[in-house]
C-alpha positions in Angstrom: 21.7 -57.8 156.9 24.2 -55.6 155.7 27.0 -56.4 158.8 26.8 -60.0 157.6 27.2 -59.4 154.4 30.3 -57.8 155.1 31.4 -60.8 157.5 30.9 -63.3 154.8 32.5 -61.2 152.4 35.8 -60.9 154.6 35.9 -64.9 155.8 36.1 -65.2 151.7 38.7 -62.9 151.3 40.2 -64.1 154.0 39.7 -68.1 152.9 41.2 -67.2 149.2 44.5 -65.3 150.4 44.8 -68.4 153.0 44.2 -71.0 150.2 46.7 -68.8 147.5 49.5 -68.9 150.4 49.4 -72.6 150.8 48.9 -73.3 147.6 52.5 -72.1 147.0 54.8 -75.2 145.6 58.0 -76.3 148.1 59.6 -75.4 144.7 58.1 -72.0 144.7 58.6 -71.5 148.3 62.4 -72.7 147.6 62.8 -70.4 144.6 61.3 -67.4 147.1 64.0 -68.1 149.5 66.9 -68.2 147.4 66.3 -65.2 145.7 65.7 -63.3 149.4 69.0 -65.1 150.6 70.8 -63.9 147.7 70.4 -60.5 148.9 71.1 -61.1 152.4 73.7 -64.1 152.3 74.2 -63.6 155.9 71.3 -64.5 157.1 71.4 -68.2 158.6 67.7 -69.0 159.9 66.9 -68.7 156.3 69.8 -70.7 154.8 68.8 -73.1 157.7 65.4 -73.1 156.2 66.2 -73.7 152.9 68.1 -76.6 153.7 65.7 -78.4 155.4 62.7 -77.9 153.0 65.2 -79.1 150.0 65.9 -82.3 152.4 62.4 -83.0 152.0 61.7 -82.6 148.3 61.5 -85.7 146.0 63.6 -85.4 143.7 66.1 -83.2 144.6 66.1 -79.6 143.2 68.0 -79.8 140.2 71.5 -78.2 140.3 71.5 -75.1 138.4 74.2 -74.2 135.1 76.2 -71.6 137.3 76.6 -73.4 140.1 78.1 -76.5 138.6 80.4 -74.1 136.9 81.7 -73.1 140.0 81.9 -76.1 141.6 84.5 -76.9 138.9 86.4 -74.2 139.5 86.6 -74.9 143.0 87.4 -78.2 142.6 90.3 -77.6 140.1 91.6 -74.8 142.6 91.4 -76.9 145.3 93.4 -79.9 143.7 96.0 -77.6 143.0 96.0 -75.3 145.9 99.7 -75.7 147.3 99.7 -72.2 149.9 96.6 -70.5 152.6 96.3 -68.0 149.0 95.2 -70.9 146.8 92.8 -72.6 149.6 91.0 -69.2 150.0 91.0 -68.8 146.5 89.0 -72.2 145.9 86.7 -71.4 148.7 85.5 -68.3 147.1 84.4 -70.4 143.8 82.8 -72.7 146.3 80.8 -69.9 147.7 79.6 -68.5 144.9 78.4 -72.0 144.1 76.5 -72.0 147.2 75.2 -68.5 146.6 73.5 -70.2 143.1 72.6 -73.6 144.6 72.1 -73.2 148.7 70.7 -76.2 149.4 73.4 -78.6 148.2 74.9 -80.3 151.9 78.3 -81.4 149.7 79.1 -78.0 148.9 79.1 -76.5 152.7 81.2 -80.3 153.5 83.7 -79.4 150.9 83.5 -75.7 152.1 84.2 -77.0 155.7 87.1 -79.1 154.4 88.8 -76.0 152.1 88.6 -73.1 155.1 90.1 -76.0 157.4 92.9 -76.2 155.1 93.4 -72.4 155.1 93.5 -72.6 158.4 90.2 -70.4 159.1 88.6 -72.6 161.6 85.7 -70.4 162.5 84.6 -70.3 159.0 85.1 -74.1 158.5 83.3 -74.8 161.6 80.0 -72.8 160.6 79.8 -74.4 156.8 80.3 -78.1 158.6 77.1 -76.4 160.6 75.1 -76.2 157.8 76.4 -79.3 156.2 74.7 -81.2 159.5 71.6 -79.6 159.2 71.3 -81.5 156.1 72.0 -84.7 157.4 69.7 -87.6 158.2 71.8 -90.5 158.6 72.9 -90.9 162.6 76.3 -92.0 161.9 77.1 -89.1 159.5 75.5 -86.7 161.7 77.8 -88.2 164.5 81.0 -88.1 162.3 80.4 -84.1 161.5 79.7 -83.1 165.2 82.9 -85.0 166.4 84.5 -82.8 163.3 83.0 -79.8 164.7 84.5 -80.1 168.1 87.8 -80.8 166.8 87.0 -77.3 164.9 86.0 -75.6 168.2 89.6 -77.1 169.8 91.5 -75.5 166.8 89.8 -72.2 167.6 90.3 -71.8 171.3 93.9 -72.9 170.5 94.5 -70.3 167.5 93.0 -67.6 169.9 95.2 -68.6 173.2 97.5 -65.9 174.0 100.7 -68.7 173.6 99.7 -69.3 170.0 98.8 -65.5 168.9 102.6 -64.9 170.1 104.3 -68.0 169.0 102.7 -67.3 165.3 103.6 -63.4 165.0 106.2 -63.5 162.3 109.1 -60.8 162.8 109.5 -57.9 160.8 107.5 -57.0 158.0 104.7 -58.9 157.3 104.3 -59.2 153.4 101.8 -62.5 153.6 98.9 -62.9 151.7 97.5 -62.2 148.5 98.3 -58.5 146.7 96.5 -57.0 143.9 96.1 -53.7 142.0 93.0 -51.6 140.1 93.3 -54.0 137.5 93.0 -57.0 139.6 90.7 -56.3 142.4 87.9 -58.2 143.3 89.5 -61.6 140.9 91.0 -64.8 141.7 94.5 -63.2 140.4 97.4 -62.2 142.6 100.1 -59.5 141.3 102.0 -60.9 144.1 101.5 -63.2 146.5 104.5 -63.7 149.6 104.8 -67.2 152.1 106.7 -67.4 155.0 109.8 -69.4 154.7 111.2 -69.3 158.0 113.0 -66.1 158.2 112.3 -65.7 154.7 110.0 -65.0 151.8 108.4 -67.3 148.9 107.3 -64.7 146.0 104.9 -65.1 143.3 103.7 -63.1 140.4 100.7 -64.4 138.3 101.8 -67.0 137.1 102.5 -68.5 140.7 105.8 -69.5 140.0 108.0 -68.6 142.6 110.3 -65.2 141.5 114.1 -65.0 142.7 114.9 -62.5 145.6 117.9 -60.1 145.0 117.2 -58.0 147.7 115.3 -58.5 151.1 115.7 -55.8 153.7 113.3 -54.6 156.4 110.4 -53.8 154.2 111.8 -53.4 150.9 112.4 -56.6 148.8 113.7 -56.4 145.4 112.4 -59.7 142.8 113.3 -60.7 139.7 111.3 -62.6 137.1 113.4 -64.5 134.3 110.2 -66.2 132.8 110.9 -65.0 129.2 113.8 -66.2 127.4 114.2 -62.6 125.9 113.3 -59.9 128.9 113.2 -59.9 132.6 111.5 -58.1 135.1 112.7 -56.4 138.3 110.2 -55.3 140.9 110.9 -53.2 144.0 108.5 -53.9 146.4 108.3 -51.8 149.4 105.9 -52.1 151.9 104.3 -49.2 153.6 104.6 -48.6 157.6 100.9 -49.8 158.0 101.0 -52.8 156.3 98.0 -52.0 154.1 100.0 -51.2 150.9 102.8 -52.5 148.6 104.8 -49.5 146.5 105.4 -51.3 143.5 108.0 -50.3 140.4 109.3 -52.3 137.5 112.1 -52.6 135.5 112.4 -54.4 132.3 115.9 -55.2 131.6 118.0 -57.1 128.7 121.0 -59.3 129.2 123.7 -59.8 126.3 122.8 -63.0 126.1 118.7 -62.3 126.0 119.5 -59.9 123.0 121.2 -62.6 121.4 118.9 -65.3 121.5 115.9 -62.6 120.5 117.9 -61.6 117.4 118.7 -65.4 116.3 115.2 -65.8 116.4 114.3 -62.0 115.1 117.3 -60.5 113.1 117.7 -56.7 114.5 115.9 -57.7 117.5 115.1 -55.1 120.2 116.4 -53.7 123.6 113.5 -53.0 125.9 113.3 -50.2 128.6 116.6 -51.0 129.5 117.6 -49.4 133.0 114.0 -47.5 133.2 111.7 -48.1 136.1 107.9 -47.5 135.8 106.2 -46.9 139.0 102.5 -48.7 139.5 99.3 -47.9 141.5 100.2 -49.5 144.9 98.8 -53.2 145.6 96.6 -53.6 148.4 95.8 -56.8 149.9 93.2 -59.4 148.7 
C-alpha cells in the first residue's frame, strides 16, 4: 500500500512539472532564449530556434527601444559610409540591434548587405543564412539562396592564391581604424587610413582628409588645418610588427593664424609653438 502511494505521489509530481513546462507561453520561451543568447552570442543553433519561434508568433514580438535606437544609428552610419571602416562601424551598430532583438529577419538582411559592402563575405554569408531561416515566401527564399551562392563565390575568389598575392600592398600597411585608450571600443577612429594607389588617404576624428606632409617607409607626417587659428601636425610611425602606431603631436600657429585670432580676440595667443607632445600608441580597432 505504501509503495502504491509513493508511486501515485511521484506520478502527480511528474505531471505537475511537465504541465509547468508546457504552460510556459511562446513569449516567455522567446524571452528566456534571448537572455541565454545574449550570454552566448555565438550559439548559432539557439539563434535559429529564436528566429523560428518568432516566425510562428502572432502578433510578431514588439521591438525593444534599444533595438530601434541602434537600428537608427546603424542606418545613418550606412547611408554615410564611404570606406570599409565606415561600413564596419555601421555593422557594429546593427550587431547591437540584433543582440537586443535577435528574431528580426530584416536585421540579418541588412547586416548581410553591410558586410558584403565591407568585403567581409564570410560574415555576410552567415547573416544571410539567418535571414533565410526567418523567411516563408518561396520566391524570397530562392533569391537569398542565390545571394548566398554568390557570396560563396566571393569567398573562394578572395581566398585564392592569385587574389591574395595581388591584394597584398607594397610597403607599410597603415590600413584601418586606429584608436587610443580614450576611444578604444567606440565607433570613433582617432586616425583612419585608406589605400589610394601607392599612397594613403588619412582622416582624423572628423573624417576630413588630412594633408600628408611627408611619407617615408613606416613614417607619415600629416597636418590638420580644421581650425583657423591653429594647425596640428602629427608624426605617425607604424611599428615593425604593424600592431601599433607611435604618435607625436605638435600645435603650430602661423603669423596669418595669429592675426586672425588677434582680430577676434585682441591680444590673442601663440599656442605650444614648436612643442612636440607624445601620446600613447594607437592600436587597430
